[in-house]
N, C-alpha and C positions, 0 to 999 in steps of 0.2 A: 582028694578035694574038699576043703574047707565046708560046712554048710554054716557056715557064719558070715556076719558082713557087719562090718563096722561103718560108722562114719566120721566125718574128716569137719573139723568148725573152725574157723578162724574166733581167736578170743579176742574181742576186740578191747583197748584200752589196757590189754595188758602188758606191762615192761616184759616181764619173766613168769616163770613157774612159782615162783614164791606168790609173786603177787596176784595169779591165778589162786593158789592154796589159801589165801589171805581172804579172797574175796568169797570162795566156796563157805568160810568159817562164818559168815556174815549172816544173820538170820534174813535177810532178803533175798537171798542165795537158798533157800533151804525148804525143803519140804517140813510138814507137818512133824513129819520122826527124827528130822534133824539132818538129812542126807542132804547133799548138795545138787542141785537142781539145774540145767540150764531149758527155758522155755522158748519155743519154736512157735513159728504159726501155722507150719505144715507138720502133718502127723505122716511119717514114714511109710511108705505102700511096703514094705520089706520089713515091716516090725516082726515077724515071725525069725527071721535069718538073722536080727538085732540080739533080740533076747535071747537067741544061742549062744552066746558066750563072745559077743562083740562091745568092742570100744567106742571111746569119743578120741579120736585123735586131733590134739588141740597145737593151732598155728598161732604160735607167738612170735610178731615182728618178722613173719614171712617166712618160720623154719617151723614143720612139724617140730615138738620137743617134747609131748608128753603125750600121755592117755592115762584112761580113767575107762572101768569096766562101767558099761551100760547095766544096771540092773532092772529095771522096769520104766515102763511107756504111763504117763497120768494125764488122763485128760483134767484142762484146765480149765475155765472161760474167764478172759478178760473182763476189765470194767466196759468194754464196748458191747458184751454179748457174745463177743467171738470166741467157738471152741478155738484150743490150743492144745499143746503136748511139750509136757513137761518132762524132759530125758531125766529121768534120775540116775544120779552115780553112785558108785562107790567113794567112799572118799578120800580112797587111797592113790598118790597121781603115780603113776612109771614113767620115771625119762625115759625118752626114747636117742635111739640115734638120731641124730636133726637130718630132715630133709626141708626142701627148699619146696616151699606151696606159693605158685601166685596167689593176688587178691582173687575173690570170687563172693558173693553174698551167699547169705542163707549155710545148708552143711550139702554136704556133699557122700555120697557112697563112696567105700573105699577098700578092695577085696583084701582079703587077707596076706595073697601074693605081694601085693601093692602096699602094705604098711611096713614103715619102719619097725625095728626090732628093738625092743628094750635094749637098755644098757644095762652091761652086768651088775649085779650088788655091788662088787668093788666100787664101780664109777660111779653109782645114783647119787652119790652125794659129794659129787665133785663142784669146784667152783666153775660156773660156765665158760667158756672161752669166751674171748671178744669176740663182740657181735659178727664184725669185718672177717674174723678170721673165721669164726663156725660158720658162716654163710659162705665163703669160699672152698675152705673144706668141704662142707655137704653137695655143693654143687658139683665137684671132680670127685665126690663119691666115696673119699675118705673115712667121712665119719657115718 
């Protein structure tokens, strides 16, 4: 049995994996050391499991499409004085086989067994399929 866990998160306002990568290159999305991060209100209770090799799987347009390895969790305080969690990420995005995911708020834990596999390197740079075809194939388990 795997001794780590993943997170799954909606990438709100993102149209593609390339859009997500572009967002992560902005100063607003980075830590002081230049790594991309995602700030969330809740601190994961399973922190040790996440930091033991977990990734964040990004849902874009209703489909899990990529993942990033989670490097660390930083405490940040918002302008309102509330403690938040900055999920600090490896800059490399790994495209995954697509998997449909219904909308939800915040993030959820995702077991390794339920996480879609990475695409082979030979397919990682392919142009994505049209959205409707991609969704249909994912729903029947072809992708």
